[in-house]
C-alpha positions as CSV (number, residue, x, y, z in Angstrom):
1,M,-63.6,-1.4,-39.3
2,A,-63.1,2.1,-40.5
3,S,-60.9,2.6,-43.6
4,P,-57.5,4.4,-43.1
5,P,-57.1,8.1,-43.8
6,V,-56.5,8.9,-47.5
7,R,-53.8,11.4,-48.4
8,L,-54.6,13.8,-51.2
9,L,-51.9,14.6,-53.7
10,L,-52.3,18.2,-54.8
11,T,-50.7,20.0,-57.7
12,P,-49.3,23.4,-56.7
13,L,-51.7,26.2,-57.6
14,W,-49.1,28.5,-59.2
15,G,-47.1,28.3,-62.3
16,S,-47.5,26.0,-65.2
17,Q,-48.6,22.4,-64.4
18,K,-46.0,21.1,-66.8
19,G,-42.9,19.7,-65.2
20,I,-44.1,20.4,-61.6
21,K,-44.0,17.5,-59.2
22,R,-47.0,16.8,-57.1
23,V,-46.5,17.5,-53.4
24,E,-48.2,15.8,-50.5
25,S,-50.7,18.0,-48.8
26,P,-50.7,18.2,-45.0
27,Y,-54.4,17.9,-45.1
28,V,-55.8,14.5,-44.3
29,A,-58.6,13.8,-46.7
30,S,-61.9,12.5,-45.5
31,P,-62.4,8.9,-46.6
32,F,-66.1,9.1,-46.9
33,I,-66.5,10.7,-50.3
34,P,-64.4,9.7,-53.4
35,S,-65.4,12.7,-55.4
36,T,-63.8,16.1,-54.9
37,A,-66.9,18.1,-56.0
38,P,-68.2,20.3,-53.1
39,E,-71.8,19.7,-54.1
40,V,-71.3,15.9,-53.9
41,L,-69.6,16.3,-50.5
42,M,-72.4,18.5,-49.2
43,L,-75.2,16.2,-50.4
44,T,-73.7,13.1,-48.9
45,A,-72.9,14.8,-45.6
46,E,-76.4,16.2,-45.4
47,R,-77.9,12.7,-46.0
48,Y,-75.7,11.0,-43.4
49,L,-76.1,13.6,-40.7
50,T,-79.9,13.8,-41.3
51,L,-80.3,10.1,-40.8
52,Y,-77.9,10.1,-37.9
53,D,-80.0,12.8,-36.1
54,R,-83.2,10.9,-36.9
55,F,-82.2,7.5,-35.7
56,A,-79.0,7.6,-33.6
57,G,-79.4,10.8,-31.7
58,E,-76.7,10.8,-29.0
59,G,-76.0,7.1,-29.5
60,P,-72.6,5.6,-30.2
61,R,-71.4,4.5,-33.6
62,D,-71.7,0.9,-34.8
63,T,-74.8,0.4,-32.7
64,F,-77.8,-0.8,-34.6
65,F,-81.0,1.2,-34.3
66,E,-84.4,0.2,-35.5
67,A,-85.6,2.0,-38.6
68,T,-87.8,1.6,-41.7
69,V,-87.4,2.7,-45.2
70,E,-90.5,4.8,-44.8
71,E,-89.0,6.6,-41.8
72,A,-85.8,7.2,-43.7
73,A,-87.8,8.6,-46.7
74,A,-89.7,11.0,-44.4
75,A,-86.4,12.2,-42.8
76,L,-84.8,12.7,-46.3
77,Y,-88.0,14.2,-47.8
78,C,-87.9,11.7,-50.7
79,T,-89.8,8.6,-51.9
80,P,-89.1,5.2,-50.3
81,R,-87.6,4.1,-53.6
82,N,-85.1,7.0,-53.5
83,A,-84.4,6.3,-49.8
84,K,-83.3,2.8,-50.7
85,L,-80.9,4.2,-53.2
86,V,-79.5,6.7,-50.7
87,L,-79.0,3.9,-48.1
88,R,-77.3,1.7,-50.7
89,K,-75.0,4.6,-51.6
90,L,-74.1,5.3,-48.0
91,E,-73.4,1.6,-47.5
92,E,-71.0,1.6,-50.5
93,E,-69.2,4.5,-49.0
94,R,-68.9,2.6,-45.7
95,L,-70.8,5.2,-43.8
96,V,-73.8,3.1,-42.6
97,A,-74.7,-0.6,-42.2
98,W,-78.3,-1.3,-43.2
99,T,-80.0,-4.6,-42.3
100,P,-83.4,-5.0,-44.0
101,G,-86.1,-6.6,-41.8
102,R,-87.0,-10.1,-42.9
103,G,-90.4,-11.6,-42.1
104,R,-93.4,-10.4,-40.1
105,G,-92.5,-8.2,-37.1
106,N,-88.8,-7.9,-37.9
107,R,-87.9,-4.3,-38.3
108,S,-85.0,-3.0,-40.4
109,R,-81.9,-1.7,-38.6
110,I,-79.3,0.9,-39.3
111,A,-75.8,1.5,-37.8
112,F,-73.7,4.6,-38.3
113,R,-70.0,3.9,-38.9
114,R,-68.7,7.4,-38.1
115,E,-69.1,9.4,-34.9
116,K,-71.2,12.5,-35.7
117,E,-68.8,15.1,-34.4
118,D,-65.7,13.6,-36.2
119,Y,-67.6,13.2,-39.4
120,L,-69.1,16.7,-39.3
121,L,-65.7,18.2,-38.7
122,E,-64.1,16.3,-41.5
123,A,-66.9,17.2,-43.9
124,G,-66.5,20.9,-43.0
125,R,-62.8,20.7,-43.5
126,S,-63.2,18.9,-46.9
127,L,-65.6,21.5,-48.1
128,A,-63.3,24.3,-47.0
129,E,-60.2,22.7,-48.6
130,R,-62.2,22.6,-51.9
131,G,-62.9,26.4,-51.5
132,D,-66.6,26.1,-50.4
133,Y,-66.4,27.8,-47.0
134,K,-69.9,29.0,-47.2
135,Q,-71.3,25.4,-47.5
136,A,-69.0,24.2,-44.8
137,L,-70.3,26.8,-42.3
138,E,-73.9,26.1,-43.4
139,L,-73.4,22.4,-42.7
140,L,-72.0,23.1,-39.3
141,D,-74.8,25.5,-38.5
142,R,-77.4,22.9,-39.3
143,F,-75.9,19.9,-37.6
144,A,-73.3,21.0,-34.9
145,R,-75.8,21.4,-32.1
146,G,-74.7,19.3,-29.1
147,T,-71.2,18.8,-30.4
148,N,-67.9,20.8,-30.4
149,A,-67.6,20.6,-34.1
150,R,-68.1,24.3,-34.9
151,Q,-65.5,25.4,-32.3
152,A,-63.0,22.8,-33.5
153,F,-63.7,23.9,-37.1
154,M,-63.0,27.6,-36.3
155,E,-59.8,26.6,-34.5
156,W,-58.7,24.6,-37.6
157,L,-59.4,27.7,-39.7
158,N,-57.0,29.7,-37.5
159,G,-54.2,27.5,-38.8
160,H,-55.7,27.2,-42.3
161,F,-55.5,30.9,-42.9
162,G,-52.4,33.0,-42.7
163,Y,-48.9,32.7,-44.1
164,Q,-47.9,29.2,-44.9
165,K,-45.0,27.3,-46.5
166,I,-46.2,24.4,-48.6
167,A,-43.5,22.0,-49.9
168,P,-41.9,18.6,-49.5
169,D,-38.6,20.3,-48.6
170,N,-37.2,23.7,-47.8
171,L,-35.5,24.0,-51.2
172,N,-38.8,24.0,-53.1
173,A,-41.0,25.7,-50.5
174,K,-43.9,27.8,-51.8
175,D,-45.0,30.8,-49.7
176,L,-48.8,31.2,-49.7
177,L,-50.8,33.9,-48.0
178,R,-54.4,32.8,-47.4
179,F,-57.0,35.2,-45.8
180,P,-60.7,35.8,-45.7
181,I,-62.9,38.7,-46.9
182,F,-66.5,39.3,-46.0
183,R,-67.9,41.1,-49.0
184,P,-68.1,40.1,-52.6
185,I,-65.6,41.2,-55.2
186,M,-67.7,43.3,-57.5
187,T,-65.4,43.6,-60.5
188,L,-61.9,43.1,-61.7
189,D,-62.5,45.4,-64.7
190,P,-60.5,48.6,-64.1
191,A,-63.0,50.6,-66.2
192,E,-65.8,49.7,-63.8
193,V,-64.1,49.6,-60.4
194,N,-65.7,51.5,-57.6
195,F,-64.7,49.9,-54.3
196,S,-61.4,49.9,-52.4
197,F,-60.7,46.1,-52.2
198,D,-61.5,45.7,-55.9
199,S,-59.1,48.5,-56.6
200,H,-56.5,46.8,-54.4
201,L,-56.8,43.6,-56.3
202,I,-56.7,45.4,-59.6
203,R,-53.4,47.0,-58.6
204,Q,-51.9,43.6,-58.0
205,I,-53.0,42.2,-61.3
206,Y,-52.5,45.1,-63.7
207,G,-49.9,47.7,-64.3
208,R,-50.3,51.5,-64.9
209,L,-48.2,53.9,-66.9
210,V,-47.1,55.6,-63.6
211,Q,-47.8,55.2,-59.9
212,F,-47.8,57.3,-56.8
213,D,-45.2,56.3,-54.2
214,E,-46.7,57.1,-50.8
215,K,-43.3,56.9,-49.0
216,Q,-41.7,59.4,-51.4
217,G,-44.9,61.5,-51.8
218,K,-44.4,61.7,-55.6
219,I,-45.3,60.1,-58.9
220,V,-42.8,57.5,-60.1
221,P,-42.3,55.5,-63.3
222,A,-44.1,52.2,-63.8
223,V,-44.8,50.8,-67.3
224,A,-43.6,54.2,-68.6
225,H,-40.0,54.9,-67.7
226,T,-40.4,58.7,-68.3
227,W,-43.0,61.2,-69.5
228,T,-43.3,64.9,-70.5
229,S,-46.0,67.5,-70.9
230,T,-46.3,70.8,-72.7
231,P,-46.3,74.0,-70.7
232,D,-50.0,74.4,-71.1
233,A,-50.7,70.8,-69.9
234,M,-52.7,70.1,-73.0
235,E,-50.4,67.3,-74.4
236,W,-48.7,64.5,-72.5
237,V,-46.3,62.0,-73.9
238,F,-45.3,58.7,-72.2
239,Y,-42.3,56.5,-73.1
240,L,-42.8,52.8,-72.4
241,R,-40.3,50.4,-71.0
242,K,-39.0,47.6,-73.2
243,G,-39.9,44.0,-72.3
244,V,-42.9,44.6,-70.1
245,L,-44.8,41.3,-70.4
246,F,-48.5,40.5,-69.9
247,H,-49.2,37.3,-67.9
248,D,-49.5,35.3,-71.1
249,G,-46.0,36.3,-72.2
250,R,-46.9,38.9,-74.8
251,E,-45.1,42.2,-74.7
252,L,-47.0,45.4,-73.8
253,T,-47.0,48.1,-76.5
254,S,-48.4,51.5,-77.1
255,S,-51.3,49.9,-79.0
256,D,-52.4,48.3,-75.7
257,V,-52.3,51.6,-74.0
258,Q,-54.3,53.3,-76.7
259,Y,-56.9,50.5,-76.6
260,T,-57.2,50.8,-72.8
261,F,-58.0,54.5,-72.8
262,E,-60.3,54.4,-75.8
263,R,-62.2,51.6,-74.1
264,L,-62.3,53.6,-70.9
265,G,-64.0,56.5,-72.6
266,S,-66.7,54.3,-74.2
267,G,-69.4,54.8,-71.6
268,K,-67.6,53.1,-68.7
269,A,-68.2,54.0,-65.1
270,N,-64.6,55.4,-64.9
271,S,-64.8,57.5,-68.1
272,W,-64.3,60.6,-65.9
273,I,-60.5,59.9,-66.2
274,V,-60.6,60.6,-70.0
275,R,-63.4,63.2,-70.0
276,G,-61.0,65.9,-71.2
277,V,-59.0,63.7,-73.6
278,S,-59.5,64.4,-77.3
279,A,-57.1,61.8,-78.7
280,V,-54.8,58.9,-77.7
281,E,-52.1,58.5,-80.3
282,T,-49.3,55.9,-80.8
283,I,-45.9,57.0,-82.0
284,G,-44.3,53.7,-82.7
285,P,-44.6,50.7,-80.4
286,R,-43.3,52.4,-77.2
287,V,-44.5,56.0,-77.2
288,V,-48.1,57.2,-76.4
289,R,-49.4,60.8,-76.8
290,F,-52.5,62.1,-75.0
291,R,-54.1,65.3,-76.5
292,L,-56.4,67.1,-74.1
293,E,-59.3,69.5,-74.8
294,R,-58.4,71.6,-71.8
295,P,-55.5,71.9,-69.3
296,N,-55.1,69.2,-66.7
297,R,-51.9,69.8,-64.7
298,I,-52.3,66.6,-62.7
299,F,-53.2,64.3,-65.7
300,D,-50.2,62.1,-64.7
301,R,-51.7,61.7,-61.3
302,F,-55.0,60.6,-62.9
303,L,-53.1,57.8,-64.6
304,C,-52.0,56.4,-61.2
305,A,-55.5,55.4,-60.5
306,A,-56.5,51.7,-60.5
307,A,-59.1,52.6,-63.2
308,A,-56.2,53.5,-65.5
309,S,-54.7,50.0,-65.5
310,I,-53.6,48.7,-68.8
311,L,-55.3,45.9,-70.7
312,P,-54.2,43.9,-73.7
313,R,-55.7,45.0,-77.0
314,D,-55.8,41.3,-78.1
315,P,-57.7,39.1,-75.7
316,G,-55.8,36.1,-77.0
317,G,-58.5,34.8,-79.3
318,Q,-61.2,34.9,-76.6
319,N,-64.5,36.8,-76.6
320,E,-64.9,39.5,-74.0
321,A,-66.9,37.3,-71.6
322,A,-64.2,34.6,-71.7
323,F,-61.5,37.2,-71.1
324,W,-63.1,38.6,-68.0
325,S,-63.6,35.2,-66.5
326,L,-59.8,35.1,-66.0
327,P,-58.4,38.5,-67.1
328,I,-54.7,39.1,-67.6
329,G,-52.5,42.2,-66.9
330,C,-48.8,42.9,-66.4
331,G,-48.9,43.4,-62.6
332,P,-46.9,41.6,-59.9
333,F,-49.5,38.8,-59.6
334,R,-51.5,36.9,-62.2
335,L,-55.0,35.6,-61.7
336,H,-54.8,31.8,-61.4
337,S,-58.4,31.2,-60.6
338,Y,-61.4,33.4,-59.9
339,S,-64.9,32.6,-58.7
340,S,-67.6,34.2,-56.5
341,H,-66.2,32.5,-53.4
342,S,-62.4,32.4,-54.0
343,V,-59.5,34.1,-55.8
344,L,-56.1,32.7,-56.3
345,L,-53.2,35.0,-57.3
346,A,-49.8,33.6,-58.4
347,A,-46.6,35.5,-58.6
348,H,-45.7,36.9,-62.1
349,S,-42.2,35.7,-62.6
350,S,-41.5,38.1,-65.4
351,Y,-42.8,41.2,-63.6
352,Y,-40.9,44.2,-64.9
353,A,-40.2,45.6,-61.4
354,G,-39.0,42.2,-60.0
355,R,-40.7,39.0,-59.0
356,P,-42.7,39.1,-55.7
357,Y,-41.4,37.1,-52.8
358,L,-44.8,35.5,-52.3
359,D,-45.6,32.6,-54.5
360,G,-49.4,32.9,-54.1
361,V,-52.3,34.6,-52.4
362,R,-55.6,32.9,-51.8
363,I,-58.5,35.2,-51.0
364,V,-61.6,33.5,-49.6
365,R,-65.1,35.0,-49.5
366,M,-66.7,34.2,-46.2
367,P,-70.2,35.0,-45.0
368,E,-70.5,38.5,-43.3
369,E,-71.9,37.0,-40.1
370,C,-68.5,35.2,-39.6
371,Q,-66.5,38.4,-39.3
372,E,-66.7,38.8,-35.5
373,A,-65.7,35.1,-35.0
374,F,-62.6,35.6,-37.2
375,S,-61.5,38.7,-35.3
376,A,-60.1,36.6,-32.5
377,M,-57.9,34.5,-34.7
378,P,-54.3,35.6,-34.4
379,E,-53.0,33.8,-37.6
380,I,-55.4,35.5,-40.0
381,V,-54.7,38.7,-42.0
382,H,-57.9,40.6,-41.5
383,N,-59.7,43.6,-40.1
384,V,-59.4,42.8,-36.4
385,Q,-62.8,44.2,-35.4
386,S,-65.8,45.9,-37.0
387,N,-68.7,47.0,-34.9
388,R,-67.5,45.8,-31.5
389,A,-67.7,48.3,-28.8
390,D,-64.2,47.5,-27.5
391,P,-61.3,49.1,-29.4
392,P,-58.4,46.9,-30.6
393,S,-55.9,46.0,-27.9
394,D,-52.5,47.6,-27.8
395,D,-51.1,44.8,-25.6
396,A,-47.5,44.4,-26.8
397,A,-47.2,41.1,-24.9
398,D,-48.8,39.2,-27.8
399,S,-45.6,38.4,-29.7
400,E,-47.3,36.1,-32.1
401,R,-48.9,38.8,-34.2
402,Q,-48.4,42.3,-35.3
403,Q,-51.1,45.0,-35.8
404,L,-51.1,47.6,-38.5
405,I,-53.3,50.7,-37.8
406,R,-54.0,53.6,-40.1
407,L,-56.7,56.3,-40.0
408,C,-58.7,56.1,-43.2
409,N,-58.1,59.0,-45.6
410,G,-61.8,59.5,-46.2
411,S,-65.0,59.4,-44.2
412,T,-68.3,57.7,-43.6
413,L,-71.2,60.1,-44.5
414,I,-74.8,60.5,-45.5
415,C,-75.8,61.9,-48.9
416,W,-79.3,63.2,-49.6
417,N,-81.1,62.4,-52.8
418,M,-81.7,65.9,-54.2
419,N,-83.6,64.5,-57.2
420,R,-86.4,63.1,-55.0
421,D,-89.3,64.9,-53.4
422,G,-89.5,64.8,-49.6
423,P,-88.9,66.8,-46.4
424,H,-85.2,66.8,-47.2
425,Q,-85.8,69.3,-50.0
426,S,-85.8,71.9,-47.2
427,E,-82.3,73.0,-46.3
428,A,-83.5,73.8,-42.8
429,F,-84.6,70.2,-42.4
430,R,-81.3,68.8,-43.6
431,R,-79.5,71.1,-41.2
432,A,-81.7,69.9,-38.3
433,V,-80.9,66.2,-39.2
434,R,-77.2,67.0,-39.3
435,M,-77.3,68.5,-35.8
436,I,-79.4,65.6,-34.5
437,L,-77.0,63.0,-35.9
438,N,-74.1,64.4,-33.8
439,P,-70.9,62.4,-34.6
440,L,-69.6,62.7,-31.0
441,D,-72.7,60.9,-29.8
442,L,-72.6,58.3,-32.5
443,I,-68.9,57.4,-31.7
444,G,-69.6,57.5,-28.0
445,E,-72.4,55.0,-28.3
446,L,-71.1,52.7,-31.0
447,A,-67.3,53.0,-30.8
448,G,-65.6,50.2,-32.7
449,D,-63.6,51.4,-35.7
450,R,-65.3,54.8,-35.6
451,A,-62.3,56.7,-34.5
452,L,-62.8,60.4,-35.2
453,P,-65.8,62.7,-35.6
454,A,-66.0,63.9,-39.1
455,S,-66.7,67.4,-40.4
456,S,-64.9,66.9,-43.7
457,F,-63.6,64.2,-46.1
458,R,-60.1,64.2,-44.6
459,P,-59.2,63.6,-41.0
460,E,-56.8,66.5,-40.8
461,D,-59.5,68.9,-42.0
462,S,-61.9,67.4,-39.5
463,M,-59.4,68.0,-36.7
464,A,-59.1,71.6,-37.8
465,M,-63.0,72.0,-37.7
466,P,-63.9,70.0,-34.6
467,V,-67.5,68.9,-34.1
468,G,-69.4,70.6,-31.3
469,E,-71.9,69.3,-28.8
470,L,-75.6,69.1,-29.8
471,D,-77.5,72.4,-29.2
472,P,-81.2,71.4,-28.7
473,E,-82.5,75.0,-29.3
474,R,-80.8,75.2,-32.7
475,V,-82.4,71.9,-33.6
476,R,-85.8,73.1,-32.6
477,T,-85.4,76.3,-34.6
478,A,-84.3,74.5,-37.7
479,L,-87.2,72.0,-37.5
480,R,-89.7,74.9,-37.1
481,E,-88.2,76.7,-40.1
482,S,-88.5,73.5,-42.2
483,R,-92.2,73.1,-41.4
484,Y,-91.6,69.4,-41.1
485,D,-95.0,67.6,-41.3
486,G,-94.0,64.2,-40.0
487,S,-93.5,62.5,-43.4
488,P,-90.9,59.7,-43.2
489,V,-87.5,59.8,-44.8
490,I,-86.3,56.6,-46.4
491,L,-82.7,55.5,-45.7
492,R,-81.2,52.7,-47.8
493,V,-78.0,51.0,-46.7
494,S,-76.1,47.8,-46.9
495,E,-76.1,45.3,-44.0
496,K,-72.6,46.5,-43.1
497,Y,-74.1,49.7,-41.7
498,R,-77.0,48.1,-39.7
499,N,-75.7,49.4,-36.3
500,D,-75.2,52.9,-37.7
501,A,-78.7,52.9,-39.4
502,D,-80.4,51.7,-36.2
503,W,-78.7,54.5,-34.2
504,I,-79.8,57.0,-36.9
505,V,-83.4,55.9,-36.7
506,R,-83.4,56.0,-32.8
507,R,-81.8,59.5,-32.7
508,L,-84.2,60.9,-35.3
509,A,-87.2,59.4,-33.4
510,D,-86.1,61.2,-30.3
511,W,-86.9,64.4,-32.2
512,S,-90.1,63.1,-33.8
513,V,-88.5,62.7,-37.2
514,R,-89.6,59.5,-38.8
515,A,-87.0,57.4,-40.6
516,E,-87.5,54.1,-42.3
517,V,-84.6,51.9,-43.2
518,T,-84.3,49.5,-46.1
519,Y,-81.4,47.1,-46.0
520,S,-79.9,45.8,-49.2
521,S,-77.1,43.5,-50.1
522,W,-73.6,44.8,-50.7
523,A,-74.0,44.1,-54.4
524,D,-77.3,46.1,-54.6
525,T,-75.9,49.1,-52.9
526,S,-72.8,49.1,-55.1
527,T,-74.6,50.8,-58.0
528,S,-76.5,54.0,-57.8
529,A,-79.5,52.6,-59.7
530,H,-80.5,50.6,-56.6
531,L,-80.5,53.7,-54.4
532,L,-82.7,56.0,-56.5
533,D,-85.9,55.2,-54.5
534,A,-84.4,56.3,-51.2
535,D,-84.2,59.8,-49.7
536,M,-80.7,59.2,-48.4
537,T,-78.0,56.7,-48.1
538,L,-75.0,56.0,-45.8
539,F,-71.6,55.0,-47.2
540,S,-67.9,55.3,-46.8
541,I,-65.4,56.9,-49.2
542,G,-61.6,56.6,-49.2
543,F,-59.2,58.8,-51.0
544,A,-56.4,56.6,-52.3
545,E,-55.1,59.2,-54.7
546,D,-56.1,62.3,-52.8
547,E,-57.2,65.0,-55.3
548,V,-57.9,62.5,-58.0
549,C,-60.2,60.4,-55.8
550,E,-62.0,63.6,-54.8
551,V,-62.7,64.3,-58.5
552,E,-63.8,60.6,-58.9
553,F,-66.2,61.0,-55.9
554,Y,-68.2,63.6,-57.9
555,E,-67.8,62.1,-61.4
556,H,-67.7,58.3,-61.2
557,G,-70.6,56.9,-63.2
558,Q,-71.7,54.5,-60.4
559,C,-71.0,56.8,-57.4
560,V,-74.2,57.6,-55.6
561,V,-73.3,61.3,-55.3
562,K,-73.4,61.6,-59.1
563,A,-76.9,60.2,-59.1
564,Y,-78.2,62.1,-56.1
565,L,-77.0,65.6,-57.0
566,D,-79.5,67.8,-58.9
567,P,-78.5,69.2,-62.3
568,E,-77.6,72.7,-61.0
569,R,-75.2,71.5,-58.3
570,D,-73.8,68.8,-60.6
571,G,-73.0,71.3,-63.4
572,W,-71.5,73.8,-60.9
573,I,-69.2,71.1,-59.5
574,R,-68.1,70.0,-62.9
575,R,-67.1,73.6,-63.8
576,R,-65.2,74.0,-60.5
577,I,-63.3,70.7,-61.1
578,D,-62.3,71.8,-64.6
579,A,-61.0,75.1,-63.2
580,S,-59.1,73.3,-60.4
581,L,-57.4,70.9,-62.9
582,A,-56.2,73.9,-64.9
583,A,-54.7,75.6,-61.8
584,D,-51.0,76.1,-61.7
585,T,-50.4,75.1,-58.1
586,Q,-51.6,72.5,-55.7
587,P,-52.8,75.1,-53.2
588,E,-55.0,76.6,-55.9
589,R,-56.5,73.3,-56.8
590,R,-57.1,72.4,-53.2
591,L,-58.9,75.7,-52.6
592,M,-61.3,75.1,-55.5
593,L,-62.1,71.5,-54.4
594,R,-62.6,72.7,-50.9
595,E,-65.2,75.2,-52.2
596,V,-67.1,72.3,-53.6
597,E,-67.0,70.4,-50.3
598,Q,-67.9,73.5,-48.3
599,R,-71.0,74.2,-50.4
600,L,-72.3,70.6,-50.0
601,R,-71.5,70.8,-46.3
602,D,-73.0,74.2,-45.7
603,E,-76.2,73.2,-47.6
604,A,-76.2,69.9,-45.6
605,V,-76.4,67.8,-48.8
606,L,-73.6,65.8,-47.3
607,L,-73.6,64.9,-43.6
608,F,-70.2,63.8,-42.4
609,L,-70.2,61.3,-39.5
610,F,-66.9,59.7,-38.7
611,H,-63.4,58.6,-39.9
612,E,-62.7,54.9,-39.6
613,R,-59.6,53.2,-38.3
614,N,-58.1,50.6,-40.6
615,N,-56.7,47.7,-38.5
616,R,-55.0,44.6,-39.9
617,T,-53.5,41.9,-37.8
618,L,-51.1,39.3,-39.1
619,P,-48.4,36.9,-37.9
620,S,-45.3,38.5,-36.6
621,S,-43.2,36.5,-39.1
622,I,-44.5,38.5,-42.0
623,R,-42.1,41.3,-42.9
624,G,-42.4,44.3,-45.2
625,A,-46.0,44.9,-44.4
626,S,-47.6,48.3,-44.2
627,L,-51.1,49.6,-45.0
628,N,-51.5,51.4,-48.3
629,S,-53.9,54.3,-48.9
630,L,-56.7,51.8,-49.6
631,G,-56.2,50.2,-46.1
632,W,-54.7,47.0,-47.4
633,I,-51.2,45.4,-47.6
634,D,-49.4,45.4,-50.9
635,F,-48.7,41.7,-51.5
636,E,-45.6,42.3,-53.6
637,D,-43.9,44.0,-50.7
638,I,-44.2,41.3,-48.0
639,W,-42.0,38.3,-47.3
640,L,-41.7,35.6,-44.6
641,E,-38.9,35.7,-42.0
642,P,-37.3,32.2,-42.0
643,H,-37.0,30.3,-38.8
644,E,-34.6,27.6,-37.8
């Protein structure tokens, strides 16, 4: 007789453990494994299901099947001695019944106490509840054939993700948002950040001296309640709020700000922010002065960037490695746990701008290949579609969810490696490739989130310079001028851009231009060092802080453009940036930065392709949600509409 379901008692994953009552989880724990370690769950499940497939096939549970220890050992790829130990362990866990054969001609027999589909589904759920979604999906991929377990598991995930209230009663309800992502979090160190979702998380965990309010269109106070600058923009003074607390309860002071920016300038990827800073001085515990080497009239806008997030000078007695395993800031959420497959944020009750409504946010790393399957799940906060040919539905009849759509303030583009020999050193060849890879044709064939043909970084500029149709004669003229000899060009991209890369190879082949693609992991393409052996790469850039992000695009230590530009172009761009930062007005600054973009476009060093649509779908009960400039929802702004 099967044992009754076991209820797990889980301690809430936010706040101090002290004084918090345990609450009963709605999840019914699987009775087959006493340990909560995912690796133990996985090992036992693999053994049981392997033996089930070998001996029971489609047979019912509690039916005895003939078997030998040697056959079990062969199925498990182990010795007969170890097979006996495995069988004994499975018996102890009431998963199998094993009857050894006694006497000549009497074979051993095995019976399976759990139906395969039920067991597989519970094993997958158990692994997912413990945070190991990757192993759960791998288990289902291996053993779900002939069952409905995978479909049932995905339906369960639909309820598992989303906005949930977890509590024994309404008075003590905890509001948790749980959602999947499909790429790794590369870093939570503001000094090294380079990707939009990492920046988004950093903005939730840390605070900055000032921040840009998109709704008001201006810089507003944050950790600093006010600030001033000299008429020549060479000196900036920031006055800190009293009582701004880090997540460990320590008060933020000017010393922490000084440490943050001195560290930022010590060879970090985002040292571009302080390239013109000659000194960071403290004037008492709540005043910080920045002295600059040259004018920067938007220095306060620089300090709105995620890279300018403030760190504590004292890591609380930890070494640096220990600190970065669970870093602290003064933002609206503190980091409760952090691993390669899961992040848990908990509300910072003492946040200076007011405690968030949400109690916690669970972010789960899922395999990239699962993204399309998740797009049909209405309860999940996610990008509703990626490379599908069909655009997102505008059907208002679906009252159970809401959809947020925003055109990305940035573009997807190709950059040529101007420090590497090859056909692309010819400007005529680069122009020919630009014409061949016509954005109108790309969007027409691939569709999906590719919303607008690009001729510039910003959508509004692309609309002012619309992309024209392909002119075959101009392409032939450019190829003749380039004297292209048939040598291949090497394109290196992450798996995310496989559809785009395949299209690029096909289109170039139509014009007898050879292209070879090397696919790399998201992690490998996140640093320019892994791209130096390629002639070109394809990537997306988003401008969260507008002009500041445009400067970052050219100066970030890990941005591929910095690595791909030759010394002459790189030096010229730096001089134009310095001149733009000293300009008195925004139109003057924009003109100088547009000159940089125009040169790289005219010389076909950058090939603009398309602007993406950011789409997020979430339950209709979530209020206060809007997409920020990074294409994500600010967790501190959302709340759950109560229902009767």
